[in-house]
C-alpha positions as CSV (number, residue, x, y, z in Angstrom):
1,M,-8.7,-12.2,3.7
2,I,-9.6,-9.4,6.0
3,H,-11.8,-6.7,4.3
4,M,-11.5,-3.1,5.5
5,Y,-14.5,-0.7,5.4
6,L,-14.7,3.1,5.4
7,Y,-17.3,4.3,8.1
8,K,-18.6,7.7,8.3
9,L,-20.1,8.2,11.9
10,E,-21.9,11.2,13.3
11,A,-21.1,12.0,17.0
12,K,-22.7,14.3,19.3
13,G,-22.1,14.9,23.1
14,K,-20.7,17.5,25.8
15,G,-17.6,19.5,25.3
16,F,-17.2,19.2,21.4
17,S,-19.3,20.4,18.3
18,D,-21.3,17.8,16.5
19,A,-19.0,15.8,14.3
20,H,-18.4,13.6,11.4
21,V,-15.7,11.1,12.0
22,I,-14.3,9.0,9.2
23,V,-12.5,5.8,10.1
24,L,-11.2,2.8,8.6
25,A,-12.0,-0.5,10.3
26,E,-12.6,-4.2,9.9
27,D,-16.1,-4.1,11.4
28,E,-18.7,-1.8,13.2
29,E,-17.4,-2.5,16.7
30,K,-13.8,-1.4,15.9
31,A,-15.2,1.6,13.9
32,F,-17.1,3.0,17.1
33,A,-13.9,2.3,19.2
34,A,-11.8,4.1,16.6
35,A,-14.1,7.1,16.4
36,D,-14.4,7.5,20.0
37,E,-10.5,7.4,20.3
38,L,-10.1,9.9,17.8
39,L,-12.7,12.2,19.2
40,Q,-10.8,12.0,22.8
41,R,-7.6,12.6,21.2
42,N,-8.5,15.8,19.4
43,A,-10.4,17.2,22.0
44,L,-8.7,20.2,24.1
45,A,-10.5,19.3,27.2
46,L,-12.6,16.3,28.8
47,I,-15.4,15.4,26.6
48,E,-18.3,13.1,26.9
49,V,-19.6,11.3,23.7
50,Q,-23.3,10.8,24.3
51,E,-24.5,9.5,20.9
52,I,-22.6,8.1,17.8
53,A,-24.2,6.6,15.0
54,I,-23.0,5.0,11.6
55,V,-24.3,7.2,8.8
56,E,-22.7,5.3,5.8
57,K,-20.2,2.2,5.2
58,K,-18.5,1.4,2.1
59,R,-15.8,-1.2,1.4
60,A,-12.3,0.2,1.2
61,E,-11.4,0.2,-2.4
62,K,-9.4,2.6,-4.7
63,A,-11.3,5.9,-5.3
64,N,-13.9,5.2,-2.5
65,G,-14.4,8.1,0.0
66,Y,-16.9,10.5,1.2
67,V,-17.8,14.1,0.8
68,V,-18.3,15.8,4.1
69,E,-20.5,18.9,4.0
70,V,-19.5,22.2,5.7
71,E,-22.2,24.2,7.2
72,R,-21.7,28.0,7.2
């Protein structure tokens, strides 16, 4: 049985604001790849991801999730 996990990652780089990225993946390697792909796909121009780190990891289960704070 393959276990899936929710990963909350924090990304910093050139061409985009610091971002939290939440992905569903089987392992950390796939989480990093998925987060990078999401950042690239949602960018309006060429970006460079310089730093990306896993902030939290949770097993994907009913009612699991994250609260993402919004800075004002």
